[in-house]
Residue, then its C-alpha position, 0 to 999 in steps of 0.5 A: m560336569s561330574n563331582n568324583l572327580q579322583w586327582d592325582w595329587k592336591i596342595d593341602h595347607k593341612i601337612s602332616l610332620f611326619k606323611w612323607d610321601f617316598k612315593e610320589i617321590w618316586q613317581y618324579k624320579d625322572l625329574l629327579l634324575r634331571f636335576v642332578r644331570r643338571d647340577l654337574i652340567a652346570n657346576y663346571q661350564q664355561t672352566i678350563l679344566g671342567p670335571f678334572w677340577i673334580l681331582l685338583q680340589p682335594v689334592l691341592t689342599t691337600i697340599t695346603y693343609y700339608i705345609i701349614f699344619g703339618k711343615i709348620a704347625k707340627i702337627s701328628t700325624e700318627g704316623i700317617p703319610p701326611l697325603l693319606f692323613y689329610l686327603p681322608g677328612i678332606i674328603i669327608w668335610s668336603y661331603f659334608s660341607d657341599c651337601l649342607n650348603s647347597t640343602m640349607y638355601t633349597f628355598l631361597h634359590n628355588s623360589t623362582l621355580f617353586s612358585k610356577v610348577y609343582f613337584p616334590r619338594l624333596i627331589i630339590p635338596l636329594s637330587n643335590i646329595i647324590s651330585h655331590t655323592v657323583r664327586m665325592l666318589v671319585q675323589l674316594a677313587l682318587f684316594v684309592v688309587i694314591y694308598v694303592a700306589f702307597i703300599a706298591v712302596d712302603h707296605s706298613a699301611h695295613i686296611s683293618a675289617s672296619i672298611i667294611l664301614m665304608p658305605f655307612i661312613l657316608l650314608l651317615t653323612a649324607a646324612f648328617a648334612l641334608g636332617a641338618g641343611l633341611i632343618i636351616s633351610v626353613i631357618t633361613a627361609r624365614y629369618r635370612d640375615l642368619d647366613y651370615a652367622l651360619q656361615f660362619i659357623i660353619r667354618l668354627f665347625m670344619f676345626a671341631t671335627p679332625v680333618i688337620y689332625p688325630a682325636s687323639i691330641v683332643p684333651e680328655n675334658l674335651k672328648t666327651i663333647f668332640w665325639l658327639n660330632p658326628l663327622t669325627p667317628a666318620i672320619e675315624t673310622f674312615r682312617t681306621g678302615f685304610f691304616s689300624t693305627n687306633t681301633l673302631q669306636l664303636q660306642p662313638l658310632l653307633v651314639a652319632t647314628a642316633i644323633t644324625i637320625i634323629l636330626l634327620i629326622t627332625g628336618l624332614a618332617l618341618f619341611k614337609k610341614l612348613e613347605t607349602k606356608l614359607m611359599d608366601i614369606i620368600 
């Protein structure tokens, strides 16, 4: 038997932190698309309303926030109609939350699959991000329809030039969720009891994000920390693009981009370095 066999791939416990093999992921693109299709179909099987829940969920949440925070708590929306104020924040937050929650359980929810067959493990979190992006784009289309209907009735809203940053805002949100999710997935695979604390922290994190209130009401002594949250400039830029209520906060957006890039690189490095070792634990 010849000793000069060439393998298409091999599994090695000695893996570089920054060897991510994106070329290999491209080779498995068909598998990636199959996982995306599986996620989109499985979430709405055996439901009465099916995919209509994609639209119904943000609408019901918006109505709930309007009643509680708009009518009862009377939190300012800076002159923006409450429905159009809450909906962007809900869309961005839900997109981030869904991507984060699905990514952080990569090892725990796919341990059986990982132990039986080889494929780039990063395929799973990437498929989650793509499937949630599809749902988010449907919700974004709903927002645009409501926005256009509002413009037809009330001409007070104006689109600003910062609307061209919308694709970047969505990419920033996805990258933030992916980076944080990859880091958490490595931690929770080893220390599973941290899951309870993390779920509590994620709920608190929503209130540190301007989903139900504008950034203008945050006290001055807290604004520095407040703007370090990458979702803060994301949501505020979204609202600024459609309503021109405030000037674009470019510096916080650049800081958020830098934080997200660092978080994403760290997450990818840890995930790639420990993906093989963690299989012995879970």
